[in-house]
C-alpha positions in Angstrom: 136.1 -110.3 160.1 136.2 -106.7 159.5 133.6 -106.2 157.7 131.5 -102.7 158.4 127.9 -102.3 158.5 126.5 -99.8 155.7 122.9 -100.6 155.8 120.6 -98.7 154.0 118.1 -96.1 155.6 118.3 -93.2 157.5 118.2 -90.7 154.7 115.4 -88.8 155.9 116.5 -85.5 157.5 115.0 -82.7 159.6 115.3 -80.4 156.5 113.6 -82.3 154.1 110.6 -82.3 156.9 109.9 -78.7 157.6 107.4 -78.3 154.8 105.2 -81.1 156.6 102.5 -80.6 159.2 103.3 -81.5 162.5 101.1 -84.5 163.3 100.6 -86.5 166.8 101.4 -90.2 166.5 100.3 -92.2 169.7 102.1 -95.3 170.0 100.6 -98.1 172.6 102.2 -101.3 173.6 102.9 -103.5 176.8 104.1 -102.5 179.3 105.9 -106.0 179.5 108.9 -104.2 178.1 108.8 -107.4 175.4 110.2 -107.2 172.1 107.0 -105.4 171.0 107.9 -102.4 173.6 111.6 -102.1 172.1 110.1 -101.5 168.2 107.7 -99.0 169.8 110.3 -96.9 171.8 113.0 -97.0 168.7 110.0 -95.1 166.8 110.0 -93.3 169.6 113.6 -92.3 169.6 113.7 -91.7 165.8 111.0 -89.4 165.3 112.8 -87.0 168.0 114.5 -86.0 165.2 111.7 -85.8 162.8 109.9 -82.1 162.8 106.5 -83.1 161.6 106.2 -85.6 164.1 104.7 -85.1 168.0 104.6 -88.8 169.4 103.2 -90.3 172.8 104.5 -93.7 174.5 102.0 -95.6 176.1 101.9 -98.2 178.2 99.5 -100.9 179.3 100.7 -101.9 183.2 101.8 -105.1 183.7 103.6 -107.0 186.6 106.8 -106.6 185.4 106.3 -103.2 184.2 109.7 -101.3 185.8 110.0 -98.0 187.1 113.3 -97.8 186.6 113.0 -98.2 183.1 109.9 -95.5 182.7 112.7 -93.2 184.4 114.8 -93.7 182.0 113.2 -93.4 179.0 111.4 -89.8 179.9 115.0 -89.0 180.7 115.6 -89.6 177.0 113.1 -87.4 176.4 110.6 -89.5 175.3 107.1 -88.2 176.8 105.6 -91.8 178.3 102.4 -92.4 180.4 101.1 -95.6 182.0 97.6 -96.8 181.9 95.8 -99.3 184.1 96.0 -102.8 182.6 93.9 -105.0 185.7 91.2 -105.2 182.8 90.6 -104.7 179.3 88.2 -102.4 179.9 89.8 -100.1 182.0 92.6 -100.2 179.8 89.8 -98.9 176.7 88.2 -96.9 178.9 91.9 -94.7 180.1 93.3 -95.0 176.4 89.8 -93.4 175.1 90.7 -90.4 177.4 94.0 -89.9 177.1 92.9 -90.1 173.4 90.0 -87.5 173.5 92.5 -84.9 175.3 95.4 -85.2 173.7 94.0 -85.8 169.9 96.2 -87.9 168.0 96.7 -88.0 164.2 97.6 -91.7 164.2 97.1 -94.4 166.7 99.8 -96.7 166.6 98.5 -99.7 168.5 101.3 -102.9 169.0 101.2 -106.6 169.9 98.7 -108.9 170.8 95.9 -107.9 172.6 96.8 -104.6 172.6 96.0 -104.0 169.1 92.6 -104.7 169.8 92.7 -102.5 172.8 94.4 -99.7 171.4 92.3 -99.6 168.1 88.7 -100.0 170.1 89.8 -96.8 172.3 91.0 -95.0 169.0 87.9 -96.0 167.0 85.6 -94.9 169.8 88.0 -91.8 170.6 87.7 -90.6 166.7 91.4 -91.0 166.2 91.4 -90.3 162.5 94.2 -93.0 161.4 94.5 -96.1 163.0 97.8 -98.6 162.5 98.0 -102.1 163.7 101.3 -104.0 164.3 101.5 -107.5 164.8 104.4 -108.8 166.7 104.1 -112.5 166.3 103.3 -115.2 164.0 101.2 -117.1 166.7 98.5 -115.3 169.1 95.7 -116.6 171.0 93.0 -115.5 168.7 89.7 -117.3 170.0 86.8 -116.8 167.9 85.8 -113.6 170.1 88.8 -111.6 169.2 89.2 -113.0 165.7 85.7 -111.3 165.4 87.2 -108.2 167.1 90.0 -108.3 164.5 87.9 -108.7 161.3 85.4 -105.8 162.8 88.2 -103.4 163.5 90.0 -104.5 159.8 87.7 -102.3 157.7 88.6 -98.9 160.5 92.4 -100.0 160.1 94.8 -97.9 157.6 97.2 -100.3 157.8 97.9 -103.9 159.0 101.8 -104.2 160.1 103.7 -107.8 160.4 107.1 -107.7 161.9 108.2 -110.4 159.6 107.0 -112.2 156.4 105.9 -115.0 158.1 103.6 -112.4 160.6 102.2 -110.9 157.6 101.5 -114.6 156.1 99.6 -115.4 159.4 97.6 -111.8 159.3 96.4 -113.0 156.0 95.4 -116.6 157.0 93.0 -114.5 159.7 91.3 -112.9 157.0 92.9 -109.7 157.3 92.9 -107.6 154.0 96.0 -108.3 151.7 95.9 -104.2 150.1 96.4 -102.7 154.0 98.5 -105.6 155.2 102.3 -105.5 154.5 105.9 -106.9 156.2 108.5 -104.2 158.0 111.2 -106.6 159.2 112.4 -104.9 163.1 115.8 -103.2 163.0 118.2 -103.3 165.5 121.4 -100.8 166.1 124.0 -101.9 164.0 126.2 -99.9 165.7 126.4 -101.9 169.0 128.2 -104.7 166.9 131.5 -102.6 165.5 133.6 -104.6 163.2 136.8 -103.3 165.4 135.2 -105.6 167.8 134.5 -108.7 166.1 136.3 -111.5 167.0 137.6 -114.3 164.7 136.3 -117.8 165.8 139.6 -118.8 166.9 139.9 -116.2 170.1 136.0 -116.6 170.9 135.2 -118.5 173.7 133.8 -121.9 172.8 130.5 -121.2 174.4 126.6 -121.4 173.7 125.0 -117.9 174.5 120.5 -117.8 174.1 119.3 -114.3 174.9 115.4 -114.9 175.3 112.9 -113.7 178.0 112.0 -116.6 179.6 108.2 -117.4 178.3 105.5 -119.7 176.7 106.9 -119.6 173.0 110.6 -120.2 174.2 112.1 -123.6 174.6 115.4 -123.7 176.8 114.3 -127.2 177.8 115.1 -128.5 174.2 118.4 -127.0 174.4 119.1 -128.2 177.7 118.8 -131.2 176.8 121.2 -131.2 173.4 123.4 -129.8 175.6 123.2 -132.9 177.8 123.7 -135.0 174.6 126.7 -133.2 174.1 128.3 -134.0 177.1 127.4 -137.9 176.2 129.8 -137.4 173.1 132.1 -135.9 175.2 132.1 -132.5 174.6 131.5 -129.8 177.5 130.9 -126.7 177.2 129.2 -123.7 178.9 125.6 -122.7 178.5 124.5 -118.7 179.0 120.9 -117.9 179.2 120.5 -113.8 178.8 116.9 -112.7 179.9 114.3 -111.8 182.7 111.0 -112.7 181.8 108.1 -114.6 183.8 109.3 -116.5 187.0 107.7 -119.9 186.6 109.2 -119.9 182.7 112.7 -119.3 184.4 112.2 -122.1 187.4 111.4 -124.5 184.9 114.5 -124.3 182.7 116.5 -124.2 185.8 115.0 -127.3 187.2 115.3 -129.0 184.3 119.1 -128.0 184.2 119.5 -129.7 187.6 117.6 -132.8 186.6 120.2 -133.5 183.7 122.9 -132.5 185.6 124.0 -129.5 183.9 124.1 -127.2 186.8 127.7 -126.7 186.3 127.5 -126.0 182.9 124.7 -123.8 182.5 124.5 -120.3 184.3 121.2 -118.3 184.2 122.4 -114.3 183.9 119.5 -112.8 184.2 119.2 -109.1 182.6 122.6 -108.7 181.0 123.8 -105.3 181.0 126.5 -106.1 178.0 124.8 -108.5 175.8 126.4 -107.0 172.3 130.1 -107.7 174.2 128.8 -111.4 175.6 128.1 -112.2 171.9 130.8 -111.0 170.2 133.4 -112.7 172.2 131.0 -116.2 172.3 131.5 -118.9 169.5 128.0 -119.9 169.1 124.3 -118.4 169.5 121.1 -120.3 169.6 117.3 -119.8 169.4 115.7 -122.4 170.8 111.8 -121.6 170.6 108.1 -122.6 169.4 107.7 -119.6 167.6 108.3 -116.6 167.0 107.2 -112.7 165.3 110.6 -111.4 164.0 113.5 -112.7 166.7 115.9 -109.3 167.4 117.9 -111.6 169.7 118.9 -113.5 166.6 119.7 -110.8 164.4 122.0 -109.7 167.1 123.3 -112.8 167.3 124.0 -112.8 163.6 125.3 -108.8 164.0 127.8 -110.0 166.4 129.1 -112.8 163.7 127.7 -115.9 166.0 127.7 -118.6 164.5 123.7 -119.2 164.9 121.5 -122.0 165.2 117.7 -121.6 165.2 114.1 -123.5 165.6 112.9 -123.9 162.1 109.7 -122.3 163.6 107.5 -119.5 162.0 109.2 -116.1 162.1 112.4 -117.7 162.2 113.1 -119.1 158.6 112.9 -115.7 157.1 115.8 -114.3 158.7 118.2 -117.7 158.9 119.3 -118.9 156.1 120.1 -122.8 156.7 123.7 -123.7 155.9 124.0 -120.5 154.8 123.7 -117.7 157.4 123.5 -120.4 160.3 121.5 -123.9 161.0 118.1 -124.8 161.0 116.8 -127.7 163.4 113.0 -128.9 163.7 111.0 -127.7 166.8 111.7 -129.7 169.6 114.4 -131.9 168.2 117.1 -132.0 170.7 119.1 -134.8 168.7 119.2 -132.3 165.6 119.9 -129.3 167.8 122.7 -131.4 169.3 124.4 -132.5 165.5 123.9 -128.6 164.9 125.7 -127.5 167.8 128.5 -130.0 167.4 129.3 -128.9 164.0 129.7 -125.2 165.0 131.9 -125.9 167.9 134.0 -128.8 166.1 134.7 -127.2 163.1 136.0 -123.8 163.3 135.8 -123.1 159.6 132.2 -123.7 159.0 131.7 -121.5 162.2 133.7 -118.6 160.6 131.8 -118.6 157.1 128.3 -118.8 159.0 129.0 -116.5 161.0 130.6 -113.9 158.3 127.5 -114.2 156.7 125.1 -113.9 159.5 126.8 -110.6 160.0 126.2 -109.6 156.2 122.5 -110.4 155.8 122.2 -108.5 159.4 123.9 -105.4 158.0 122.2 -105.4 154.9 118.3 -106.0 155.8 118.0 -105.5 159.5 119.4 -101.9 160.4 117.4 -99.7 162.8 117.6 -97.1 160.2 115.6 -99.2 157.6 113.2 -100.1 159.9 112.2 -96.4 160.8 112.2 -95.1 157.4 109.9 -97.7 156.5 107.8 -96.8 159.5 107.8 -93.1 158.9 107.1 -93.9 155.7 103.7 -95.3 156.7 103.1 -93.1 159.4 103.0 -90.1 157.0 100.3 -92.2 154.7 103.0 -93.2 152.0 104.1 -96.6 151.1 107.2 -98.5 153.5 110.6 -98.3 150.9 112.5 -101.3 150.6 
């Protein structure tokens, strides 16, 4: 368990960029601080070390836009603006005005429906280069929104899926294959140092799920699986870390109470020490209906947890069953309970899968590699492999 991550990427240096002209890059994304927001923030942080980019982070205001988080970003030196989000038209008009004033050369529009709103505003404002980033494999593409996506495609330089599964979903929507590519999301691997990793024998035999409470997540199936483990005589703690929609959180809490699991289940909310929680726990679970590129799962892998996840779009390319973790069918509490039983009762299996998961996270999902790939595309080239 002492392997140190030596992920590819991060080779770009400021010294090698001085000859390039500075270009202004605007990242537009939801202000809900989702995974899409995190990717945009990571790219803005990376640009601070690149002398050929000036970046602006623009957020579409949501009901849960956190003022403290905004100030924390500004304290890190990231230029941030928040636009009205009460109607799509108000957002497009405000972003159009901002683009007319700031005059970016590149507008990177992250997430849905933000990539539609952002590209319309950029197109109307005359932004030379538009880039779309799709962060999920299943979005609510009504006929009207599908029409918009196809109308915007000829004006969009690159369409990026945050996993191979998301790239395929873009192609299924009719997006041009020569413009569409995958850049897997990455994490800060140094938050999971080898020296802090514990062998399975020293970890707390508990289950952790780190995720927002949202429509796409499926904590109910995990709770039902926990109840089935209890019926088999195995009582283990389950910790949920994450915030999200209040109605979805309440639904999960009611299910835990209905199943009589209140003494085993803890809802931690937005946890300040996720790496230490993961590195001290045996099992990580992602019970979900669909994904784009699940960063929380990659963090569980980097922490060398024994990982179980739903075999949903966006997950299958990240976790390989029986090699780096276990995959179970969507909504199948019996299969999930069986997978958890195996990992909680077979220490050797948990150790083997956890070690392989960490190796995979270090090799393919480092933040530096993700940043290098995006930087190459934003500069107008091809993403490095």
